[in-house]
N, C-alpha and C positions, 0 to 999 in steps of 0.2 A: 017527619017527611023531609023537612029542610035539611036535616042532618044527613039523611040518606042521599039526598040529591048532591050534597057537598062531597060526600065520600065517593059517590060514583063519578063525579066530575074530576076529583083528584086522581082516582084510578085511571080515568081516561087520559088525563094529562100525562101521567107516568107512562102509560102505554104508548102514548104518542111521542114521548121524548126520544129523538133519534140517537142521543148519546148512550142510551141504555139498551139499544138494539144491537146485538152481537153481529148481525149480518151487515151492518153499516161500517164496521171496523175492519181494517186490513193491516197486516203486519209488514213492516219494511226494515231494511238494514241500512244504516248510515255508512258513509265512506270510511269512518273510523271504526266500524264494526259494531257500533251500538244499535240496538233495535228500538224502533219507535212505531207508534200506531197512528193511523190516519182514518178519520171519519169522512166518508165521501159525501155525506149529507150536510154536515155542519162545516165541512172543510177545515176541521180542527186537527192539529197534530199533538201528540203527547208522548213523552218519554216513558211515563208510567202506564202500566198495563191497565186498561179499563176494567171496572168491576164485573162487567158482563162477560169478559173473556177469562177471568180468573177461575182456577179450579178450586176444589174444596179446601186443599191445604193452603193455597194462597189467600183465600177469603178469611181463614182463621188467623192470618198474620196480623197481630195487633202491635207488633214492635215497629221501630223506626227503620229496620233493615229492609232493603228491597233487592230482589233477585234479578240479575241481568245475564246476558250471554255475549261472549266475544264473537268476532267474525269466524273463528275456527270452531265455534260451538261449545266452548268451555263456559261453565257457570261461575259467576262471581257475585259478591254481595256488597252493596254500597249503603252506607249510613249517611243520609243527607244532613243530619244534625251535626255529627262529628266529622263529616267529610272523609270518612275512612272507608277503604275498599279492601276486601279480603277474599281469598280463594275458597277457604273452608267455610262451611255453614256455621254462622254464629250460634252460640249456646242457647240464645233465646228462641231462635227458630227451631232448633232441635227439640227443645222442651215442648214446644207447641205441636210438633209432629211425632212425639213419642220416642225420640231418639236420644233423650237426655241421659238416661241411665247408662246406656252403652258408652256414650261419649264421656260421661263423668268418670266411669271406671277407666276409660282410656286416658282421660286427662290426669287422673290420679297416678296411673302408671307412669305417664310421661313426666309428671312432676317429681315422682320418686326417682326416675332415672336422671332427671336434670339435677335433683339435689345430690344424688350420688356422684354425678360427674362434676357438678359445680364446685369450684374451689373458691376460697375466700379471696376478696379483692386485695391484690398485693401492692399495686401502685396507685398513686393519685389519679392517673389517667383512667385506670380501670374503674375507679369509683365514680368518676364523672360520666363515663360511658354508661355505667349501670343506671345512674340517675336519669340520664337522657333517655335511655330505653324505657324507663318507667313513665316518663312524661309522654312518650310516643304511644306506649301500650294503653294508657289511660285516656288517650284522645284529647289531650290538653290543647285547646285552641289558642291561636295567636292573639285573640281579643280578650282572653281571660286575664284576670289579675292574680297576684300571688295568693291572696286569700281564697279565691275560688278554686284554684288548682290544688291548694293545700287539702281541701276537703276530699279530693279524688285520690290523692297519692299518699296521704299520711299513714294509711293502714297497711301499705305494702312493705315487704321486707327490705326492698331496695331503697326505700326512703332513708334508711339508716346508712346507706353507703357513704353519704356525706354527713359527717357528724355536726359540723358547725352550721348555724342558721345562715350566716353570711355566704358560705360556699353554696348552699342550696339556692339562695336568692340569685347569686351570680350565675350559676348553671341554668336556672330558670330564665334569667334575662337573655343569656346567649341562645337558649332554645327558642324563645319567643322571636328574637331577631332573625335567626335562621329560618324559622317557620314562615315569618312574614315575607322574607326574601323569596322562599320557595313558592309561597302562595302568589306573589306578584308574578313570578316567572310562569306559574301555571295559568294565572289569569291572562297573561300576555299570549300564551299559547292558545288558550281558549278563544281569545279575541281574534287571533290569527285564523284559527279554524272556523270561527264564526263568519269571518269575511269570505272564506272559501265556500262555506255553506250558503251564504247569501248569493254569491255569484252563481253557484250551481243551481240554486232555486230559480234565479232569474232566467238561466239558460233553459230550464225545463218548463218554465211557465208558458202554457199554451196561449193565454190571453195577452201576452206581452206584445205591444205594438210600438212603432216608432213615436207615436203621440202619447204613450203612457207617461204619467207624471209620478213623481216620488210619492205624492199623496195616495195614489191608487195602490202603489206597491206596499206602503205602510199599512193601509187598511186590510190588505190581503195577507200579510205575513206577521202581523203584530203579535200573534200568539206563539210564534216559533221561539224556541229557546235561544237559538243563535241571534235572533233579532233583538232579544232583550239584553244580550251580553254587550252589544255595540251601543256606543253613544250616538246621539242624533247626528252630530257632525260627521262621524265616521260612516254612518249609514248613507247620508246624503252624498258623501264623497265617493263611496263604492258604487252607488247607483249612477251618479253622473259619469264616472269613468266607464262603467259597463255600457251605458247607453251610447256614449261616444263611439266605443268600439263596435257596438251592435249596429249603429247607424252607418259607420264606415263599411262594415262587412255587408250590410244590406245594399249599400250603393254599389259595392264591388260586384256582388252577386247579380244585381240588376244590370250592371254594365255588361257583364259577361253574357247574361241572358239576352239583353238587347242586341248585342253583336251577333249572337246566334240567330235570333229571329229576323234581324235585318237581312242577313245573308239568305235566309229561306224566302223572305218576301221578294228579294231581288231575283231569285230563281223563279218565283211565281210570275214576276213581270216578264221575264224572258220566255217562259214556256206558255204563257196565256195567249190564245189565238186572237183575242180582241184588243190586246195591248201592244203598242209600238211607241217609238220615241216621239211620234207626232200626236199621240193621244192626249186628250185634255185630262187634267187632274180630277175633275168632277167625274168623268167617265171611268177613270181608274178606280175611284172610290166606290162607284156603283158596282163595278165588276167584282171587287174583292170585299164586298160588304160582309159576306159570311165566312171569310177566311180567318181561321183561328189566330194565326201569327200576326196578320194585319190588324186585327181587332186589339191584340195585346199592346201594340205600340200606341203611344200618344199621337195626337194629330200632327204635332210638330215633328216627331220622330218619323212618322209615316211619310210626311211631305219631304223631309230631308233624304230619306231612303230613295224616294222616287227621283228627286233631282240628281242624286249621286248615280243612280242607275242610268238615267238618260245621258249624263255626261260621260260615264264610262263606256256606254254603248256607242256614242258618237265618236269617241276617241278610238275605239276598237275598229269601227267601220272606216274611219279616216286612215288608220294605220294599215288596214287591209288594202285600201285603195292605193296608198303610197307604196306598199310592197309590190302591188301589181304594176304600178307605173315604173318603179325601179327595175322590176324584172324585164319589162318591155324594153327599157333603155339599155339594159345590159345585153339583151339579145341583139339589139341593133349594133352595138359596139362590137360584139363577137362576130357578127355577120361581116362587118367591114374589115375586121382583122383577117377573117378567112379569105376575103377578096384580095387583100394585100399579099398574103402568103401564096395564094394561087398565082398572082402575077409575078411574084418573086420566083416561084418555081418555073414559070414560063419564060423568065428572063426579061420581063418588061420592067422590072424594078431592080436596080443595082445600088451599090453603096454610093455611087456618084450621080444617081438620078435626082433631078430637082423636082420640088413639089409642084411648081407651076406647070411643068411639062406633063406630069402625071395627072394633075387635076383636070386637064383638058380631055383626057381619055375617059375619065370615070364620071364626069359631071352629070351625065344623063342616067347613070346607074341607080336603080331603086335603093340599093344599100347606102349609097352616098347621100341620096336625097333624104332617106329616113334619119340619117345621123345628124345632118345639119339642122334639122327641125327640132332638136331636143337639147336641153342644157347639158353641161358637163364637157367631156373631152370632144374636141372637134376632129374632123377627118385629118386635118393637118397634124394635130397632136399624135394621132395614131400612126400616121405616116412616119413622123420623126421617131416614134418608139420602134417601129419596124426597122427603120434604117439603123438604129442603134443595135438592134438584134443582128442585122447583117454585119455590122462592124465587129461585134463581139464574135460572131461565127467566123469572120475572116481572120481575126487575130488568133482564134483557137486553131484554125486550119494552118495558119502560118507557123504557130508554135509546133504543131505536129510535123510540118514539113522540115523545120529546122532540126527537130530531134531525129527524124528519119535520115536526113543528110549526115548528121553527126554520127549516127549508128553505123552508117555505111562508109564512114571515113572520108567524106567529101569535104574539101576545104574550098569555100567560095572566095575568090579574089576579084580584083577589079578587072582582070582579063578573062574571067570565066564566061563561057558562052551558053546559051539556052539549049543548043543542040547537045552539047556534052552533058549538061545537067539532066535533060529529059531522057537521054539515052541510058543514063545510069539508074534512074528511078522509075522508068515506065512500067516495069513489071511488078512493082510493089502495090499491095491492096490499099494501103493508106493513101498512096499517091493517086490511085484511081478514084477514090472517094471524093477527092477535092475537085471542084469544077475546073474545067480546062482553062477558062479565062483567068481564074484566080491563080492557077499554078504559075503562069508566065509572069503575071504582075508581082506575085510573091518573090519569084526568082530575081526579077529586076530590082525590087526593093532591097533584096539581100546583097546584090551587086553594088548598088548605090551605098549601102551601109558599109560594105567592105572597102569601097573607095574612100569614104569618109574616115574609116578607121586607119587606112594607110596614110592618108594625109595628116591625120592627127598624130600618128606615130612618128612621121617624118618631122613634124613640128617639134615634138617632144625631143626627138633625137638631136635635132639642130640646136635646140635650147640647152640640152645636156652637154653637147660638144663645146658650145660657147662658154658655159660655166666651167668646163674642164680646162679649157685654154686659159680662162681668167685665173683659175686656181694655180696653174703652172706659172703664169706670168707674175702672180703676186708672191709666189714662193721664192725666196732668195737662196734656198738650199739646192735647188735644181739648176745645174749648169749644163754646158754642152758635153761635159765628160761624165755626167751622172747616168747610170744605167737605169733601165726600166724597173728592175727588181728593187733597186735601192729607192727609187722614187715611190714605189708601192709601199715600202715600209714607212717612208716619211709622210705620205699623204693618203694612205689607205683608209684611214678612219674618217676622212672628209666625205660628206654626202655627194659632192660633185664627182668624186672618184668612184664611189659605189654606184652612182646612177647609170653608168655606161657598162656595156658588156666588154669583155676582155679584149676581143679582137679590135673593136673600134677604138677602145682606149689606147691600145698599143700602137695602132696606126697613127692616131692623133699625136701621141707622144713622140713617135719617131719624126713626124713632120716638124714638131716644135723643136726638137733637138737639132735637126738639120738646119733649121732657121737660125738657131743660136750659133751653130758652127760657122755659118756664112757670115753672120754679124761679127764673130770673133776674128775671122780671116781678114776682113776689110780693115779692121782697126790695126792689125799688125803691119799691113802694107803701108798704111798711112803713116805709121810711126817710123818705118824704114826710110820712106821718102823724105820725111822731115829731117832725119839725121843726115842723109846724103846732101840735102840742100844746105844744111849748116856747114858741112865739110867743104863743099864747093865754094861757098861764100867766103870761108876762111882762106882757102887756097887762092881765090881771086885777089884778096887783099894783099897777101904776101907777094904775089906776082906783080901787082901794081907798084908796090914799094920798090921792088927790085928794079923795075923799069925806070922808075924815077931816078934811082941811083945811077943807072946806066946813062940816062939822059944828061945827067950832070957831067959825066965823064966824056961823052961823045955828043956834043950839041948838034952837028949836022944830021945825025940819024934820028933826030927827035921827031920830025914830021912823019917819018915812016912808022915809027912806033905808035904815033897818034892814030894813024890810019889803021893800023893793025888792031888797036885796042877795041874799037867798036865791033870788029868782027868777033872778038872774044866775047863781048857782051851779047851779041846776037846768038852766039852758040849757047850761052847760058840761058837766054830766053827761050830758045828752041828746045833746050833740055827741060826747061820748067814747064812748058805747055802740056806735055803729056801727063805731068804730075797733077795739073789742075783737073784734067779729065778724069 
């Protein structure tokens, strides 16, 4: 009875084992295409197909070969002992499944074909390659020693490709070195894939939280193949890096969500009938106790959103009030400007009107009173602006009038009269558009300008004449006999010569030459008079000597001669007097 109870207990335990229940296992495909199996009860994963899922052929497999499928559905076979993968079904599996005879006949045919096609090894390189292929085909591992490998390869025909024992050992050592290097590279790739698998598993782990520790992760994934491939330090490093990124991403997601929820809560503040900027925070909390977005926020975040909304609302209301105030002030300014234009059209304001005189007229006007009671531009400022507009309009009309007079061929001089000017332009449309008081004042200003221009021209002409005369005076080549044409050739390049018109220049030149001629005639007369005086003086001396001689001969007549001599001197003095003049 005890035996029966033990057997029933054992059978119950076996039936209760979830690993042997096919319904608990699910098949999955890894990112690299390999298939693995997951037990949803035990939470265990396995690369090998569970016994409860194997078909009859798979259960008969007592060899070390295991069957797998790639991502595209192709079958391949892997030997975990020799670490060898092949596409074709191994002979051991074929024998178990009753396919050995057909395959053996096919193998024999292939061997015969290979032997027929195969040639003897001709070069040392061919011999080494044949020996290396032998090692690969026999599944020689990198951890095997020469003695162990020798047992596997010595019966093969390719073993004799290398005749010397030293060559075989050397080729074996090179093969082991290359195999180890390849295995290290494969191991590195596996580790790299294992890290990717670890990260992918963490991303898909539903129970992962920001407070999850590495210990929790190790307890959950310790049975995974990729977990076993990594060292402890590597697993910790991958986990820490992933959690840092995960935490950063979680914070970023919460920040975006918080921003969205805060905006929705602010909209609720604005649309809620019981909430205003004067509401107390306690009342706001009671009013939004059941609001989904409000509950999602923390207490600090909710309070901050309320303070921000109150501040924004107050600013908006203040801005609206300020806009309304600015709008009213602008309307008051525009109303006073309209008053100024109205009085300007009526003739109450001109460009010469003083502010004091005008202010007395509008001091009781409501538009004036409304403007002085607000900041900004004063009535005086607007009055000055309007007078500037009048000045600009006056100058524009003046330019139009000048262009009109020029188009009609009217030349305004200092002697022009208003009657003449008005009579010439009274029928023109542009002339009629200009106010009557402006027309006459513009004409008078044009006359004043013409007078100033004539005076300036006269000053310039006088200055040019003076420079021209100075040029003639300084020039030694111009004499009383020099002609105007010759003087032009001598002095024509001088600025003083070119500054005058031809008629004025010729007139000044003629006057200058006449003056030179007068000066030259006076000098000739003076020279002739000097020569006559010298002659007379010489004649007087000879006459005096002759008289003295006569006195010596006739002494009684001496007194008479003395009396007559002064008369001769008086004649000489009388003759000399006009010469002095």
